[in-house]
Backbone as JSON Lines, residues from 0, in Angstrom:
{"i":0,"aa":"X","n":[0.83,-1.19,0.0],"ca":[0.0,0.0,0.0],"c":[0.87,1.26,0.0]}
{"i":1,"aa":"X","n":[1.89,1.26,0.85],"ca":[2.78,2.41,0.94],"c":[3.51,2.63,-0.39]}
{"i":2,"aa":"X","n":[3.92,1.53,-1.03],"ca":[4.61,1.63,-2.31],"c":[3.7,2.28,-3.36]}
{"i":3,"aa":"X","n":[2.44,1.89,-3.4],"ca":[1.51,2.45,-4.36],"c":[1.28,3.94,-4.12]}
{"i":4,"aa":"X","n":[1.18,4.33,-2.86],"ca":[0.98,5.75,-2.55],"c":[2.17,6.56,-3.01]}
{"i":5,"aa":"X","n":[3.39,6.04,-2.85],"ca":[4.56,6.79,-3.26],"c":[4.64,6.87,-4.78]}
{"i":6,"aa":"X","n":[4.14,5.84,-5.5],"ca":[4.14,5.9,-6.96],"c":[3.11,6.9,-7.47]}
{"i":7,"aa":"X","n":[2.05,7.15,-6.71],"ca":[1.02,8.1,-7.12],"c":[1.45,9.54,-6.88]}
{"i":8,"aa":"X","n":[2.4,9.75,-6.03],"ca":[2.83,11.1,-5.68],"c":[3.32,11.82,-6.93]}
{"i":9,"aa":"X","n":[2.8,12.98,-7.17],"ca":[3.23,13.78,-8.29],"c":[2.55,13.46,-9.61]}
{"i":10,"aa":"X","n":[1.61,12.52,-9.62],"ca":[0.89,12.2,-10.86],"c":[-0.43,12.95,-10.89]}
{"i":11,"aa":"X","n":[-0.71,13.56,-12.03],"ca":[-1.99,14.24,-12.19],"c":[-3.1,13.2,-12.26]}
{"i":12,"aa":"X","n":[-4.31,13.64,-12.09],"ca":[-5.46,12.73,-12.2],"c":[-5.52,12.13,-13.61]}
{"i":13,"aa":"X","n":[-5.23,12.94,-14.61],"ca":[-5.24,12.45,-16.0],"c":[-4.2,11.34,-16.2]}
{"i":14,"aa":"X","n":[-3.02,11.51,-15.61],"ca":[-1.98,10.51,-15.74],"c":[-2.32,9.24,-14.96]}
{"i":15,"aa":"X","n":[-2.97,9.39,-13.82],"ca":[-3.42,8.22,-13.07],"c":[-4.45,7.43,-13.88]}
{"i":16,"aa":"X","n":[-5.34,8.15,-14.57],"ca":[-6.35,7.47,-15.39],"c":[-5.69,6.76,-16.57]}
{"i":17,"aa":"X","n":[-4.69,7.4,-17.17],"ca":[-3.98,6.79,-18.28],"c":[-3.25,5.53,-17.8]}
{"i":18,"aa":"X","n":[-2.63,5.62,-16.63],"ca":[-1.94,4.45,-16.08],"c":[-2.93,3.31,-15.84]}
{"i":19,"aa":"X","n":[-4.11,3.64,-15.34],"ca":[-5.11,2.6,-15.09],"c":[-5.58,1.97,-16.39]}
{"i":20,"aa":"X","n":[-5.75,2.79,-17.43],"ca":[-6.12,2.25,-18.74],"c":[-5.05,1.29,-19.26]}
{"i":21,"aa":"X","n":[-3.79,1.66,-19.09],"ca":[-2.68,0.79,-19.51],"c":[-2.66,-0.48,-18.68]}
{"i":22,"aa":"X","n":[-2.89,-0.34,-17.39],"ca":[-2.91,-1.5,-16.48],"c":[-4.02,-2.47,-16.91]}
{"i":23,"aa":"X","n":[-5.19,-1.94,-17.21],"ca":[-6.31,-2.77,-17.66],"c":[-5.97,-3.45,-18.99]}
{"i":24,"aa":"X","n":[-5.37,-2.71,-19.91],"ca":[-4.95,-3.25,-21.21],"c":[-3.99,-4.42,-21.01]}
{"i":25,"aa":"X","n":[-3.02,-4.26,-20.15],"ca":[-2.05,-5.32,-19.89],"c":[-2.74,-6.53,-19.27]}
{"i":26,"aa":"X","n":[-3.59,-6.29,-18.27],"ca":[-4.25,-7.4,-17.57],"c":[-5.24,-8.15,-18.45]}
{"i":27,"aa":"X","n":[-5.94,-7.42,-19.32],"ca":[-7.02,-8.02,-20.11],"c":[-6.6,-8.49,-21.5]}
{"i":28,"aa":"X","n":[-5.54,-7.89,-22.06],"ca":[-5.15,-8.21,-23.44],"c":[-3.76,-8.85,-23.51]}
{"i":29,"aa":"X","n":[-2.77,-8.17,-22.94],"ca":[-1.39,-8.62,-23.1],"c":[-1.09,-9.89,-22.31]}
{"i":30,"aa":"X","n":[-1.35,-9.88,-21.01],"ca":[-1.01,-11.04,-20.18],"c":[-1.71,-12.33,-20.61]}
{"i":31,"aa":"X","n":[-3.01,-12.28,-20.93],"ca":[-3.63,-13.53,-21.41],"c":[-2.96,-14.08,-22.67]}
{"i":32,"aa":"X","n":[-2.58,-13.19,-23.59],"ca":[-1.9,-13.64,-24.81],"c":[-0.55,-14.25,-24.46]}
{"i":33,"aa":"X","n":[0.24,-13.57,-23.64],"ca":[1.57,-14.04,-23.27],"c":[1.48,-15.38,-22.54]}
{"i":34,"aa":"X","n":[0.56,-15.5,-21.61],"ca":[0.42,-16.75,-20.86],"c":[0.04,-17.92,-21.76]}
{"i":35,"aa":"X","n":[-0.79,-17.66,-22.75],"ca":[-1.25,-18.72,-23.63],"c":[-0.25,-19.02,-24.75]}
{"i":36,"aa":"X","n":[0.54,-18.03,-25.15],"ca":[1.39,-18.17,-26.34],"c":[2.86,-17.91,-26.05]}
{"i":37,"aa":"X","n":[3.33,-18.21,-24.87],"ca":[4.7,-17.87,-24.48],"c":[5.75,-18.49,-25.38]}
{"i":38,"aa":"X","n":[5.47,-19.6,-26.02],"ca":[6.46,-20.24,-26.89],"c":[6.69,-19.45,-28.18]}
{"i":39,"aa":"X","n":[5.76,-18.58,-28.53],"ca":[5.92,-17.76,-29.74],"c":[7.03,-16.73,-29.61]}
{"i":40,"aa":"X","n":[7.51,-16.52,-28.4],"ca":[8.61,-15.57,-28.17],"c":[9.81,-15.9,-29.06]}
{"i":41,"aa":"X","n":[9.99,-17.18,-29.39],"ca":[11.14,-17.61,-30.18],"c":[10.81,-17.79,-31.66]}
{"i":42,"aa":"X","n":[9.61,-17.41,-32.06],"ca":[9.23,-17.52,-33.46],"c":[10.02,-16.53,-34.31]}
{"i":43,"aa":"X","n":[10.37,-16.94,-35.5],"ca":[11.1,-16.06,-36.41],"c":[10.13,-15.22,-37.26]}
{"i":44,"aa":"X","n":[8.84,-15.43,-37.07],"ca":[7.83,-14.67,-37.81],"c":[7.28,-13.6,-36.87]}
{"i":45,"aa":"X","n":[7.64,-12.33,-37.08],"ca":[7.23,-11.27,-36.15],"c":[5.73,-11.19,-35.9]}
{"i":46,"aa":"X","n":[4.92,-11.44,-36.92],"ca":[3.47,-11.36,-36.76],"c":[2.95,-12.42,-35.8]}
{"i":47,"aa":"X","n":[3.68,-13.52,-35.65],"ca":[3.27,-14.55,-34.7],"c":[3.63,-14.14,-33.27]}
{"i":48,"aa":"X","n":[4.76,-13.47,-33.11],"ca":[5.19,-13.07,-31.78],"c":[4.26,-12.02,-31.19]}
{"i":49,"aa":"X","n":[3.81,-11.12,-32.02],"ca":[2.93,-10.04,-31.55],"c":[1.84,-9.82,-32.58]}
{"i":50,"aa":"X","n":[0.68,-10.4,-32.38],"ca":[-0.38,-10.24,-33.36],"c":[-0.88,-8.79,-33.44]}
{"i":51,"aa":"X","n":[-1.31,-8.42,-34.6],"ca":[-1.78,-7.05,-34.86],"c":[-2.93,-6.68,-33.93]}
{"i":52,"aa":"X","n":[-3.71,-7.64,-33.48],"ca":[-4.87,-7.32,-32.63],"c":[-4.44,-6.67,-31.31]}
{"i":53,"aa":"X","n":[-3.25,-7.0,-30.82],"ca":[-2.77,-6.37,-29.59],"c":[-2.49,-4.89,-29.83]}
{"i":54,"aa":"X","n":[-1.88,-4.58,-30.97],"ca":[-1.63,-3.18,-31.3],"c":[-2.94,-2.44,-31.59]}
{"i":55,"aa":"X","n":[-3.9,-3.13,-32.17],"ca":[-5.21,-2.51,-32.4],"c":[-5.89,-2.16,-31.08]}
{"i":56,"aa":"X","n":[-5.77,-3.04,-30.1],"ca":[-6.33,-2.75,-28.77],"c":[-5.61,-1.58,-28.13]}
{"i":57,"aa":"X","n":[-4.29,-1.51,-28.3],"ca":[-3.52,-0.37,-27.77],"c":[-3.96,0.93,-28.44]}
{"i":58,"aa":"X","n":[-4.28,0.83,-29.71],"ca":[-4.73,2.01,-30.44],"c":[-6.1,2.48,-29.92]}
{"i":59,"aa":"X","n":[-6.95,1.54,-29.56],"ca":[-8.28,1.9,-29.05],"c":[-8.21,2.76,-27.8]}
{"i":60,"aa":"X","n":[-7.22,2.5,-26.95],"ca":[-7.12,3.31,-25.73],"c":[-6.15,4.47,-25.88]}
{"i":61,"aa":"X","n":[-5.6,4.65,-27.09],"ca":[-4.8,5.82,-27.38],"c":[-3.34,5.75,-27.0]}
{"i":62,"aa":"X","n":[-2.82,4.57,-26.66],"ca":[-1.42,4.53,-26.26],"c":[-0.47,4.18,-27.4]}
{"i":63,"aa":"X","n":[-1.0,3.74,-28.49],"ca":[-0.14,3.37,-29.62],"c":[0.45,4.6,-30.31]}
{"i":64,"aa":"X","n":[-0.25,5.69,-30.24],"ca":[0.2,6.89,-30.96],"c":[0.5,8.05,-30.0]}
{"i":65,"aa":"X","n":[0.89,7.73,-28.8],"ca":[1.25,8.79,-27.84],"c":[2.41,9.62,-28.37]}
{"i":66,"aa":"X","n":[2.28,10.91,-28.26],"ca":[3.35,11.8,-28.67],"c":[3.36,12.14,-30.15]}
{"i":67,"aa":"X","n":[2.48,11.51,-30.91],"ca":[2.38,11.81,-32.34],"c":[1.39,12.97,-32.48]}
{"i":68,"aa":"X","n":[1.73,14.0,-33.26],"ca":[0.81,15.13,-33.41],"c":[-0.58,14.7,-33.88]}
{"i":69,"aa":"X","n":[-1.6,15.38,-33.36],"ca":[-2.98,15.05,-33.71],"c":[-3.23,15.07,-35.2]}
{"i":70,"aa":"X","n":[-2.58,15.97,-35.9],"ca":[-2.79,16.09,-37.34],"c":[-2.39,14.81,-38.09]}
{"i":71,"aa":"X","n":[-1.59,13.98,-37.44],"ca":[-1.18,12.7,-38.02],"c":[-1.88,11.53,-37.35]}
{"i":72,"aa":"X","n":[-2.96,11.8,-36.63],"ca":[-3.75,10.75,-36.01],"c":[-3.27,10.31,-34.64]}
{"i":73,"aa":"X","n":[-2.43,11.1,-34.03],"ca":[-1.88,10.72,-32.74],"c":[-2.52,11.41,-31.56]}
{"i":74,"aa":"X","n":[-1.91,11.18,-30.42],"ca":[-2.35,11.79,-29.17],"c":[-1.21,12.66,-28.68]}
{"i":75,"aa":"X","n":[-1.34,13.96,-28.9],"ca":[-0.28,14.88,-28.47],"c":[-0.25,14.97,-26.96]}
{"i":76,"aa":"X","n":[0.94,15.15,-26.44],"ca":[1.12,15.27,-25.0],"c":[1.63,16.66,-24.66]}
{"i":77,"aa":"X","n":[1.33,17.1,-23.45],"ca":[1.84,18.39,-23.0],"c":[3.35,18.29,-22.9]}
{"i":78,"aa":"X","n":[4.03,19.33,-23.36],"ca":[5.49,19.32,-23.38],"c":[6.09,19.09,-22.0]}
{"i":79,"aa":"X","n":[5.5,19.61,-20.97],"ca":[6.07,19.49,-19.63],"c":[5.87,18.13,-18.97]}
{"i":80,"aa":"X","n":[4.98,17.32,-19.52],"ca":[4.69,16.03,-18.87],"c":[4.91,14.83,-19.78]}
{"i":81,"aa":"X","n":[5.4,15.04,-21.0],"ca":[5.49,13.92,-21.93],"c":[6.47,12.83,-21.47]}
{"i":82,"aa":"X","n":[7.58,13.21,-20.86],"ca":[8.55,12.21,-20.41],"c":[7.94,11.35,-19.3]}
{"i":83,"aa":"X","n":[7.28,12.0,-18.35],"ca":[6.65,11.26,-17.26],"c":[5.53,10.35,-17.8]}
{"i":84,"aa":"X","n":[4.78,10.85,-18.77],"ca":[3.71,10.04,-19.36],"c":[4.27,8.8,-20.03]}
{"i":85,"aa":"X","n":[5.31,8.97,-20.85],"ca":[5.93,7.81,-21.5],"c":[6.48,6.83,-20.47]}
{"i":86,"aa":"X","n":[7.06,7.34,-19.39],"ca":[7.61,6.47,-18.36],"c":[6.52,5.64,-17.69]}
{"i":87,"aa":"X","n":[5.42,6.28,-17.34],"ca":[4.31,5.59,-16.67],"c":[3.71,4.55,-17.6]}
{"i":88,"aa":"X","n":[3.46,4.91,-18.84],"ca":[2.87,3.99,-19.82],"c":[3.82,2.82,-20.08]}
{"i":89,"aa":"X","n":[5.1,3.11,-20.3],"ca":[6.08,2.05,-20.57],"c":[6.21,1.09,-19.4]}
{"i":90,"aa":"X","n":[6.19,1.63,-18.2],"ca":[6.3,0.77,-17.01],"c":[5.12,-0.21,-16.94]}
{"i":91,"aa":"X","n":[3.94,0.28,-17.19],"ca":[2.76,-0.6,-17.14],"c":[2.8,-1.65,-18.24]}
{"i":92,"aa":"X","n":[3.16,-1.25,-19.45],"ca":[3.19,-2.21,-20.55],"c":[4.29,-3.24,-20.33]}
{"i":93,"aa":"X","n":[5.44,-2.81,-19.82],"ca":[6.54,-3.73,-19.56],"c":[6.18,-4.77,-18.5]}
{"i":94,"aa":"X","n":[5.25,-4.42,-17.65],"ca":[4.78,-5.38,-16.65],"c":[4.19,-6.61,-17.34]}
{"i":95,"aa":"X","n":[3.63,-6.42,-18.53],"ca":[3.06,-7.52,-19.28],"c":[4.03,-8.12,-20.28]}
{"i":96,"aa":"X","n":[4.78,-7.26,-20.98],"ca":[5.72,-7.74,-21.99],"c":[6.73,-6.64,-22.3]}
{"i":97,"aa":"X","n":[7.98,-6.88,-21.95],"ca":[8.99,-5.84,-22.14],"c":[9.25,-5.53,-23.61]}
{"i":98,"aa":"X","n":[9.1,-6.53,-24.47],"ca":[9.28,-6.29,-25.9],"c":[8.21,-5.36,-26.45]}
{"i":99,"aa":"X","n":[6.99,-5.51,-25.98],"ca":[5.91,-4.63,-26.42],"c":[6.15,-3.21,-25.91]}
{"i":100,"aa":"X","n":[6.62,-3.09,-24.68],"ca":[6.92,-1.76,-24.13],"c":[7.99,-1.08,-24.96]}
{"i":101,"aa":"X","n":[8.99,-1.84,-25.37],"ca":[10.06,-1.28,-26.2],"c":[9.51,-0.86,-27.55]}
{"i":102,"aa":"X","n":[8.71,-1.72,-28.15],"ca":[8.14,-1.43,-29.47],"c":[7.28,-0.16,-29.44]}
{"i":103,"aa":"X","n":[6.49,-0.01,-28.38],"ca":[5.6,1.14,-28.31],"c":[6.33,2.38,-27.81]}
{"i":104,"aa":"X","n":[7.35,2.2,-27.01],"ca":[8.05,3.34,-26.43],"c":[9.07,3.98,-27.32]}
{"i":105,"aa":"X","n":[9.58,3.25,-28.3],"ca":[10.63,3.84,-29.13],"c":[10.12,4.34,-30.47]}
{"i":106,"aa":"X","n":[8.82,4.38,-30.62],"ca":[8.25,4.94,-31.84],"c":[8.15,3.94,-32.98]}
{"i":107,"aa":"X","n":[8.56,2.69,-32.75],"ca":[8.51,1.74,-33.85],"c":[7.1,1.26,-34.14]}
{"i":108,"aa":"X","n":[6.14,1.7,-33.33],"ca":[4.76,1.31,-33.61],"c":[4.3,1.87,-34.96]}
{"i":109,"aa":"X","n":[5.04,2.85,-35.47],"ca":[4.7,3.4,-36.78],"c":[4.86,2.34,-37.86]}
{"i":110,"aa":"X","n":[5.71,1.36,-37.6],"ca":[5.93,0.31,-38.58],"c":[4.79,-0.68,-38.65]}
{"i":111,"aa":"X","n":[3.87,-0.59,-37.71],"ca":[2.72,-1.5,-37.7],"c":[1.5,-0.7,-38.15]}
{"i":112,"aa":"X","n":[1.21,-0.69,-39.44],"ca":[0.12,0.15,-39.93],"c":[-1.23,-0.23,-39.35]}
{"i":113,"aa":"X","n":[-2.01,0.78,-39.09],"ca":[-3.36,0.56,-38.6],"c":[-4.2,0.01,-39.75]}
{"i":114,"aa":"X","n":[-5.13,-0.85,-39.43],"ca":[-6.01,-1.38,-40.46],"c":[-6.97,-0.33,-40.97]}
{"i":115,"aa":"X","n":[-7.17,0.73,-40.17],"ca":[-8.06,1.79,-40.61],"c":[-7.36,2.76,-41.55]}
{"i":116,"aa":"X","n":[-6.02,2.63,-41.71],"ca":[-5.26,3.53,-42.6],"c":[-5.42,3.14,-44.03]}
């Protein structure tokens, strides 16, 4: 309990809500896939390791395009809080799969085209 309170210190209500959305995404989408398909980690076919549906779910809650200007279909972040936002989101996603956190955190999600594009 004390650990959670210290992690909340300094987070805006908006950032707490975003963290909760990421936490729910990991618990409901990422972890079930990883638990059921853990052997795919060694697949040489990238689409098997991370199915597009996981990125589509990330897009639904707005974390796939964090930091991308709205004019390009993204979710712009306030300049003063963008680093903290990326840190909080990455931490939650890494809790489920560190490779997914890396993929989403380093901007390589652009390489996974949206089906709506």
